[in-house]
N, C-alpha and C positions, 0 to 999 in steps of 0.2 A: 449695773450690768443686767441686761435682759435675760429672761429664761432661754430664749432662742440662742443667745450668745453662749450661755453656759452649756447647753446640750451640744452645740457645735464644738465647743472646747473639749468636752468629754469624748466626743467621737474622734476628734483630732488626736487626742492622747492615745486612744485605743489603736487607731490605725497607724499613725506615725510612730508611736512608741513600739507597737508590735512589729512594724516593719524594720525599725532600727535594731530591735532585739534580734530579729531573724537574720539580719546582715552580720551583726557582730558575732553571733553564735552559730551561724550557718545552719539554721533550723528549717529554712524553706526549701521547697522543691520547685523546679521549673515545670509547671503543668503543661506547658506548650510543647515539651519535648516528647514525641511519641514513644521513644525508647524508655522513658522514665514513667510516663503516665500510667502504664499498666502495672507498675511495681508498687509494693507496699511502701509507705513513707519510711525512711530510715529510722525514724523515731516512733514507729507505730507501737512498739512494745513498751515505750516509756510514757506515752501520753495518749489519753483517750481521744484528744482532739487532732491527733496526727493520723487518725483512721477515718477513711471516707465513710465507713459503715457505722460510725458512732450515731447514737440515737438523736443527738442534737442536729446532726447534719441531715439524716434521712427523714426524720419526723418534723423538724422545725425549719431549718434553713432552706431546704429545697421547696418548702411550701410557705415561705416567709410572707409573701404578699397575701396569701389566703388567710394566714393567722392574723396579719395586720388588719385586713379588711374585716375579719370577724370581730376583732377587738373594737374597731371603729364603730361597727354596726351596733354592738352591744352597748357601747357608751351612748350612742345617739338614742337608741330605743328606750333606755332606762333613765335618761335625763328628763328634766322638767320640760313640758311642752313649750314653755316660754324661752327656753334656751336652744331649741331646735331650729336650725335654719337650713334652707335649701343650699346655701353656699357650701356647707360641709360636704354634701353629696356631690356638688359640682367639682370640688377640689379632689375628692376621692376618684371621681370619673376621669378627671384630667391626669391624675397620678397613675391610674390603671392604664390609660391609653399610652402614656409615656413609657411605663414599664413594658408594655406589650411591644412597642416599636423597637425598643432596645434588645429584647430577648426573644421575641417570637416572630414578628412580621413587620416589614416596612416596605410596602409595595414589592413584595418578594422576600428575599433574605432579610433577617433582622439586622439592625445597625451593628451590633457586635460582630455578627458573621461577616458583614461587609468590611468592617475594620480589619478583621483578621486576614481576610484574603488580600485586601489592599496593602497590607504591611508584609506580605510575603508568605502568608499562610497557605497550607496545602490540605486538600481533602485526602485523607489516607485511611487505610484499614490495616490493622495489625493481624498478620497471619501467624499461625503456630510455628515455632522454630523447627528446622529440619531434624534436629536431634536434641536430646536433653542437654541443658547447660548453655545452649546457644541463645542469642538474642532473637526476639521475634522478627519476622520479615515484614518490612513496612512497604506496603503497596500504595502508590499514589493513583487516585482515580479522579475523574472530572468533578469539579466543585458542585455541580448540580446534584450529585448524589448526597452530599452533605446538606445542601439547602433543603432538599425534599425529604431528608432523613430516611432514605431508601435502604432497606436491607438487601445486601447483595450476596451472591454465592456463585460458584462455577456453573450451576445449573440454570440460574436465572439471568446471569450476565456473563456468558462464556467469553465474550470478546475482551474482557478485562483481565483474564487469567491465561498465562502461558501454560503449555503442557507440563513444564517442570514444576510450576507452582501447584497445579492441580494434583500432581502425584504426591505431594506432601500433605494434602488435606483429607480429612475424613469426609465421607460422602454426604454426611448430614451437616457439614460446617456451613455457617452463614454468619454475617456480621453487618453492623451498621457503621459506615465510615464516619469519621469525625474530623473536624478541622484542627490541625496542629501547626506548630511553628508560627511565624508571624507574631503579632502582638495580641495576646489573649487577655483582654481586659477582664479583671476579676469581677465576674457577674455577682458573686456573693457579696463582695464589698459594696458594689453599686446598689444592689437590692436592699441590703441591710441599712445602708446610709439613707436611702430614700424612705425606708420603713420607719426608721428612728425619727427622722425629721417630721414626717407626716403625722405619726402617732403622737409625738410630743406636742405638735401644734393642736391636735384635738384634745389633749389632756389638760392643757393650760387652764381653760375655764373651770374644769372640774377641780383641779388643785386649788384654785382660788377659793372655791366654795368650802373646801375642806379646811384651808388655812384660816378662813374667817369663822369657822365652826358653825356654819349655817346648816339647818336641818335638811337632810337628804334621805331618800329611801334606802333600804338595805340593798335592794337590787342595784342601785346606782353606786353605792359604796363598793359592792362586790365587783362591778364592772371597772371601777377606778383601780381597785387593787390588782385585778387580773391584767389590765392594760399596762399598768405601771411595771408589773413583774415582767411582762413581755418586752417592754421597752428596755429594761435592765438586761434581759437575756440577749436581745439584739446587740447591745453594746458589747457584752461579753463575747459574743460570737464574732464581732468585728475584730476584737483583740486576738482571739484564737486563730481566725483565718489569716490575719496579718503575720502571725508568728510562724505558721506551718505551710502555707500554700501560696503559690504564685510568686513571680519575680517582684522585686520592689516596685519597679515602674508600673507593672500591671495592677498592683494594688493601689498605687497613687492615682492612676488614671480612673480606676473604678470609683475611688473616693471622690475625685473631682467631678466625675460625671453624675454621681448620685446627688451631690450638692447642686450641680447645674440643673438637674432634672427637677429638684424640689423648687429651686428659684423660678424655673420656667412656669410651673403650675401656680405660682403665687402672682405672676404678672397681671392677670386679669382682675385680681382682687386688691391690688395696692390702693390704699386710701379708703377701702371699704371696711377693713377689719374693725377699726375703732367705732365706726358708725353702726355696725351690726352687733358686735359682741357686747360692747359696754352697756347699751340700753337693756339688752336681754339680761345681763348679769344684775343690773340694778333692779329690774323687775323681780328677779328670782330671790334677791337678797332682802327685799322689803318684808 
């Protein structure tokens, strides 16, 4: 069994196992529901990972591609010159481009945003409730305000607000609309899946050197240890996300798209891996 098969199996256990657990024990929340999205997770007092403000989410997951890119660069820079290849940077560039098209820009709105709107999603803003104890007022606005991430208020966009709505708002109130409803693909699962598969791909030659007990520098050993720890963290965060966030189908589509994105960036290099990596390793091990 190849290492790539093993890492894919571990990822599948984390995502599919966590999703199954969330269904059986009712631990997930539907993040595409605007009436629920602003509320604390029902289990936020029982688990750190059920809080959006936990350090793993705010410091690591939301910056996952940055951390993954940093780990990759550290591995490359500390490795032996005989094992460095332009192909690694080409793969990173392709992965970065794919990541950006899904979450940031694709000739306008990102792919995920287009999917949400195409599946019935709406651009909405949550207004403060009229009185304590009431649910917030959900105001639908044109999708372009979500695509452009525009902050709106009665002062800047008076045509969007009726007189009755304005009367319930503080004069300084403003907010950025978000896309809700529709099919909200789990961006976290997508990004973590892509990060795990990419980083694992870059770690395989390093692990071979360690397994064969070949001499390496302290800097390279440190880079390997840090990157391996980050890889383990990403797999753990896949499990936590699968247990507490998004509907089951949204997690599964995020997982499938992450695998598809990684497969896509491998296409130009099929048949080249053995010709490039193996001679380099042989040189390094002599």
